[in-house]
BAFI-3210 file (N, C-alpha, C; in Angstrom, 3 decimals, decimal comma, padded with zeros to 6 digits):
// residues 86
n [1|2|3|4|5|6|7|8|9|10|11|12|13|14|15|16|17|18|19|20|21|22|23|24|25|26|27|28|29|30|31|32|33|34|35|36|37|38|39|40|41|42|43|44|45|46|47|48|49|50|51|52|53|54|55|56|57|58|59|60|61|62|63|64|65|66|67|68|69|70|71|72|73|74|75|76|77|78|79|80|81|82|83|84|85|86]
n.u [-033,093|-032,203|-029,325|-028,683|-029,535|-027,844|-025,569|-022,769|-019,245|-016,276|-013,173|-010,226|-007,741|-007,707|-009,711|-012,123|-015,623|-017,196|-019,393|-021,457|-020,805|-021,769|-019,922|-018,862|-020,788|-020,894|-018,889|-019,002|-018,835|-016,158|-014,828|-012,590|-011,277|-011,507|-010,540|-008,244|-005,861|-005,811|-005,847|-003,357|-001,718|-002,022|-000,124|001,856|000,599|-001,236|-001,018|000,759|-001,231|-000,765|-000,018|-002,254|-004,120|-006,948|-008,213|-007,885|-009,662|-012,284|-015,008|-016,741|-017,882|-019,298|-017,489|-015,071|-014,774|-013,251|-010,565|-010,465|-010,938|-008,597|-006,707|-007,469|-006,835|-004,054|-003,512|-004,319|-002,389|-000,067|-000,681|-000,627|002,079|003,169|002,050|003,252|005,815|005,758]
n.v [-030,644|-029,942|-030,868|-028,944|-026,650|-026,088|-023,935|-022,296|-021,684|-020,013|-021,456|-020,167|-020,855|-022,707|-021,544|-022,703|-023,522|-024,718|-026,781|-026,597|-028,733|-031,283|-031,701|-029,218|-027,642|-026,287|-024,454|-023,047|-020,348|-019,751|-021,392|-021,632|-023,018|-025,646|-028,181|-030,328|-030,366|-027,912|-026,189|-026,769|-025,806|-023,098|-021,320|-021,193|-019,941|-017,841|-014,412|-013,176|-013,142|-011,270|-009,040|-007,658|-008,600|-008,419|-010,579|-012,684|-011,995|-011,981|-010,319|-009,432|-006,879|-004,051|-001,843|-003,093|-004,728|-004,048|-004,150|-006,804|-008,113|-007,343|-008,642|-011,297|-011,500|-011,299|-013,643|-015,561|-015,121|-015,883|-018,577|-019,503|-019,229|-020,988|-023,419|-023,716|-024,283|-026,858]
n.w [001,874|-001,446|-003,397|-005,294|-004,098|-002,050|-000,280|-001,844|-002,389|-003,591|-004,009|-002,617|-003,547|-005,815|-007,246|-007,921|-007,765|-004,766|-002,832|000,136|002,878|005,175|007,229|007,510|008,666|011,163|010,920|008,526|007,664|007,994|006,236|003,599|001,653|-000,755|-000,318|001,524|000,210|-001,217|000,967|001,996|-000,024|000,079|001,167|-000,742|-002,815|-002,095|-000,960|001,949|004,861|006,859|005,547|004,979|003,073|000,993|-000,150|001,594|003,570|002,425|002,303|000,438|000,200|-001,441|-001,629|-001,473|-003,650|-005,983|-005,137|-004,365|-006,791|-008,136|-006,522|-006,992|-009,695|-009,446|-008,009|-009,866|-011,843|-010,458|-010,031|-012,664|-013,294|-011,366|-012,206|-014,683|-013,952|-013,091]
ca.u [-032,620|-031,582|-027,919|-028,604|-029,901|-026,833|-024,720|-021,460|-018,199|-015,165|-011,919|-009,256|-006,513|-007,941|-010,753|-013,265|-016,728|-017,439|-020,650|-021,525|-020,782|-022,249|-018,806|-018,561|-021,984|-020,645|-017,812|-019,116|-018,399|-014,699|-014,281|-012,040|-010,648|-012,367|-009,943|-007,018|-004,771|-005,796|-005,458|-001,919|-001,033|-002,351|001,072|002,617|-000,163|-001,839|-000,120|000,788|-002,369|-000,323|000,159|-003,546|-004,755|-008,406|-008,703|-007,914|-010,835|-013,200|-016,371|-017,471|-018,578|-019,111|-016,305|-013,878|-014,760|-012,169|-009,296|-010,563|-010,730|-007,179|-006,012|-007,766|-005,999|-002,685|-003,467|-004,371|-001,085|000,867|-001,007|-000,161|003,529|003,430|001,694|004,230|007,056|005,592]
ca.v [-029,653|-030,544|-030,486|-027,719|-025,526|-025,890|-022,766|-022,604|-020,668|-020,178|-021,762|-019,094|-021,362|-023,228|-020,694|-023,516|-023,489|-025,925|-026,704|-026,853|-030,137|-031,404|-031,580|-027,796|-026,904|-025,406|-023,513|-022,710|-018,979|-019,692|-022,287|-020,863|-023,902|-026,774|-029,462|-030,256|-030,057|-026,458|-025,548|-026,947|-025,019|-021,671|-020,517|-021,031|-019,192|-016,619|-013,492|-013,275|-012,427|-010,163|-007,884|-007,014|-009,030|-008,418|-011,891|-013,515|-011,589|-011,597|-010,084|-009,053|-005,600|-003,326|-000,990|-003,940|-005,580|-003,751|-004,672|-008,264|-008,520|-007,165|-009,724|-012,546|-011,478|-011,596|-015,063|-016,339|-014,994|-016,708|-019,972|-019,805|-019,391|-022,216|-024,586|-023,857|-024,814|-028,303]
ca.w [000,922|-002,626|-003,584|-006,087|-003,244|-001,021|-000,521|-002,417|-002,305|-004,529|-003,315|-002,797|-004,156|-007,173|-007,816|-008,350|-006,802|-003,976|-002,096|001,572|003,323|006,544|008,173|007,647|009,069|012,314|010,624|007,108|007,393|008,010|005,227|002,480|000,687|-001,104|000,067|002,327|-000,724|-001,444|002,221|002,111|-001,045|000,228|001,450|-001,970|-003,809|-001,565|-000,268|003,402|005,442|007,703|004,679|004,814|001,835|000,983|-000,542|002,790|004,338|001,351|002,766|-000,756|000,319|-002,705|-001,628|-001,496|-004,833|-006,926|-004,622|-004,386|-008,184|-008,406|-005,828|-007,698|-010,900|-009,026|-007,650|-011,105|-012,489|-009,690|-010,320|-014,010|-013,183|-010,611|-013,031|-015,771|-013,375|-012,773]
c.u [-031,912|-030,142|-027,774|-028,923|-028,874|-026,015|-023,367|-020,538|-017,188|-013,896|-010,903|-007,961|-006,750|-009,012|-011,912|-014,379|-016,796|-018,675|-020,475|-021,494|-021,181|-021,119|-018,416|-019,703|-021,747|-019,656|-017,846|-018,603|-016,873|-014,040|-013,850|-011,542|-011,522|-011,831|-008,721|-005,824|-004,670|-005,405|-003,953|-001,131|-001,236|-001,125|001,885|001,923|-000,667|-000,807|-000,233|-000,375|-001,962|-000,071|-001,159|-004,248|-006,270|-008,967|-008,826|-009,139|-011,921|-014,634|-017,285|-018,351|-018,312|-017,860|-015,010|-013,743|-013,592|-010,832|-009,304|-010,328|-009,268|-006,377|-006,247|-006,949|-004,549|-002,529|-003,463|-003,042|-000,047|000,615|-000,496|001,349|003,869|003,119|002,698|005,556|006,978|005,983]
c.v [-030,377|-030,056|-029,184|-026,469|-025,254|-024,642|-023,192|-021,415|-020,948|-020,400|-020,665|-019,554|-021,802|-022,449|-021,481|-023,401|-024,805|-025,700|-027,034|-028,358|-030,180|-031,228|-030,119|-026,996|-025,954|-024,286|-023,006|-021,307|-018,854|-020,590|-021,465|-021,747|-025,126|-028,113|-029,239|-029,907|-028,547|-025,713|-025,651|-026,096|-023,519|-020,810|-020,254|-020,092|-017,864|-015,719|-013,663|-012,496|-011,266|-008,893|-007,185|-007,373|-009,031|-009,780|-012,790|-013,215|-011,124|-011,497|-009,684|-007,828|-004,819|-002,454|-001,790|-004,726|-005,289|-004,286|-006,194|-008,773|-008,386|-008,292|-011,052|-012,611|-011,810|-013,070|-015,918|-016,275|-015,862|-018,177|-020,378|-020,051|-020,695|-023,448|-024,792|-024,417|-026,315|-029,190]
c.w [-000,216|-002,771|-004,365|-005,266|-002,143|-001,315|-001,096|-002,239|-003,395|-003,707|-003,633|-003,463|-005,603|-007,925|-008,411|-007,318|-006,028|-003,117|-000,626|001,823|004,789|007,560|008,405|008,250|010,231|011,986|009,177|006,791|007,333|006,964|004,015|001,352|000,463|-000,606|000,956|001,439|-000,960|-000,173|002,422|001,131|-000,872|000,459|000,193|-002,948|-003,285|-000,905|001,245|004,011|006,337|006,892|004,383|003,519|001,956|000,604|000,684|003,641|003,380|001,863|001,625|-000,549|-000,956|-002,746|-001,683|-002,792|-005,773|-006,430|-004,588|-005,807|-008,581|-007,766|-006,516|-008,986|-010,571|-008,691|-008,905|-011,848|-011,788|-009,973|-011,693|-014,010|-012,477|-011,426|-014,144|-015,254|-013,113|-013,893]
res [x|x|x|x|x|x|x|x|x|x|x|x|x|x|x|x|x|x|x|x|x|x|x|x|x|x|x|x|x|x|x|x|x|x|x|x|x|x|x|x|x|x|x|x|x|x|x|x|x|x|x|x|x|x|x|x|x|x|x|x|x|x|x|x|x|x|x|x|x|x|x|x|x|x|x|x|x|x|x|x|x|x|x|x|x|x]
***
C-alpha cells in the first residue's frame, strides 16, 4: 500500500492530520493523538472526559457533528490562549 493510501486521522490536541503507522495496526481505532507529546498535553487542552465530551468519543455520526464542531472550536480557543502564555 502506498503512503498516500494509508488511513489518516486528526489529532485531538494539535488538530493536525497524521497517518497510520505499523505500530498502531492493532489499536488504530483507539489512536487519538499523533505523538507522545500531544498525548501528554491532552489534560491541559481537552475537557475532562468524565464530563461527557463528544470530542473524546468522536464517532463522527451526523447527529453528533454540530457538538463536535463546537467542541473543536472550544479546543482551538484554549490552544490559542495556551500558546499566547508561552
